[in-house]
Wavefront OBJ file of the C-alpha trace (Angstrom):
o trace
v 13.120 -12.438 6.773
v 10.978 -10.369 4.531
v 11.221 -6.428 4.457
v 8.545 -3.525 2.715
v 9.711 -0.731 1.553
v 7.772 2.559 0.545
v 8.613 5.520 -1.778
v 6.449 7.907 -3.561
v 5.112 9.759 -0.965
v 4.844 13.339 -0.451
v 3.346 17.144 -0.480
v 0.334 17.582 -2.838
v -2.151 20.035 -3.710
v -5.677 19.113 -3.655
v -6.525 17.487 -6.898
v -3.296 16.005 -7.602
v -2.055 12.693 -7.610
v 0.939 10.214 -6.326
v 1.984 6.932 -6.877
v 3.099 4.842 -3.878
v 5.508 1.764 -4.634
v 6.234 -0.917 -1.684
v 9.241 -3.372 -2.816
v 9.200 -6.251 -0.537
v 12.697 -8.002 -0.335
v 14.816 -11.061 1.352
v 13.763 -14.625 1.323
v 10.474 -14.574 0.101
v 8.741 -18.414 -1.096
v 5.606 -16.904 -2.504
v 3.757 -13.221 -1.745
v -0.215 -13.611 -1.195
v -2.754 -10.785 -0.591
v -1.103 -6.964 -0.725
v -2.527 -3.766 0.663
v -2.151 -0.377 1.892
v -3.190 0.930 4.688
v -2.787 4.653 6.225
v -3.267 6.038 9.695
v -3.405 9.641 10.922
v -2.056 10.057 14.683
v -3.912 8.776 17.438
v -6.442 6.575 14.854
v -6.367 3.142 14.004
v -5.411 2.104 10.894
v -7.575 2.076 8.306
v -7.209 -0.275 5.130
v -7.199 1.304 1.959
v -7.281 -0.880 -0.572
v -6.009 -4.562 -1.239
v -5.136 -7.064 -3.893
v -4.630 -10.538 -3.993
v -2.316 -12.763 -5.918
v -4.609 -13.289 -8.769
v -4.954 -9.492 -9.220
v -8.640 -9.215 -7.628
v -8.874 -5.671 -5.599
v -10.860 -4.213 -2.786
v -11.229 -0.842 -2.038
v -11.897 1.048 1.058
v -15.572 3.233 -0.079
v -13.352 7.020 0.680
v -11.003 5.864 -2.007
v -12.920 4.005 -4.305
v -12.850 5.556 -8.149
v -9.846 7.887 -7.314
v -7.097 4.686 -6.038
v -5.844 2.150 -8.172
v -3.760 -0.814 -6.171
v -1.911 -2.954 -8.587
v 0.954 -5.439 -8.785
v 4.422 -6.639 -10.643
v 4.644 -9.937 -9.018
v 8.325 -10.292 -10.763
v 9.479 -7.253 -9.070
v 7.475 -8.324 -5.699
v 6.149 -4.750 -5.449
v 2.477 -3.351 -4.854
v 1.343 0.547 -6.369
v -1.100 2.489 -5.489
v -2.277 5.136 -7.842
v -3.643 7.864 -6.364
v -5.753 10.296 -7.956
v -7.854 13.601 -7.467
v -6.283 13.754 -3.859
v -8.534 15.659 -1.172
v -6.976 17.102 2.216
v -8.796 13.406 4.397
v -6.526 11.373 2.274
v -3.304 13.145 4.464
v -2.046 10.128 6.582
v 0.662 8.061 6.375
v 0.492 5.098 4.220
v 1.796 1.618 5.128
v 2.560 -1.490 3.208
v 1.300 -4.765 4.216
v 1.755 -8.233 2.483
v 1.285 -11.772 3.212
v 4.230 -14.294 2.358
v 5.144 -17.688 2.665
v 8.613 -18.384 3.623
v 7.617 -21.917 2.533
v 5.253 -23.853 1.043
v 3.438 -24.363 4.530
v 4.678 -21.574 6.482
v 3.138 -17.955 6.116
v 3.963 -14.607 7.839
v 2.688 -11.075 7.198
v 4.973 -8.098 7.183
v 4.428 -3.964 7.400
v 6.206 -1.220 5.249
v 8.232 1.517 7.500
v 5.310 4.053 6.314
v 5.341 6.834 3.971
v 3.696 10.382 4.364
v 0.982 11.920 2.051
v 0.118 15.229 2.684
v -2.653 16.712 0.552
v -2.759 20.723 1.556
v -2.899 23.858 -0.661
l 1 2 3 4 5 6 7 8 9 10 11 12 13 14 15 16 17 18 19 20 21 22 23 24 25 26 27 28 29 30 31 32 33 34 35 36 37 38 39 40 41 42 43 44 45 46 47 48 49 50 51 52 53 54 55 56 57 58 59 60 61 62 63 64 65 66 67 68 69 70 71 72 73 74 75 76 77 78 79 80 81 82 83 84 85 86 87 88 89 90 91 92 93 94 95 96 97 98 99 100 101 102 103 104 105 106 107 108 109 110 111 112 113 114 115 116 117 118 119 120
């Protein structure tokens, strides 16, 4: 009932920047926590950043100080600003959101993923 559509990935040189976007659509009562994960082939998805409905944020140590997560509740959208990108940041980035279809029923959805490649 809820879909997450990601955009903003691409190829960038080391030290460059990208901004990822993830827009939620569907029959949404309320969106709670929103997160960005990343994954390379054969590896587990790793949490990159998270933001609560109130704007509280958390970051993985590997990206702290370089990445910034934010959200626009009016647009049901979460963003990830990625600065000073490194080759080791190369991965497929996935958006994840916890949401309610009613005041008492909660679910979680994943985006399709967007490729970020950092290479000179």
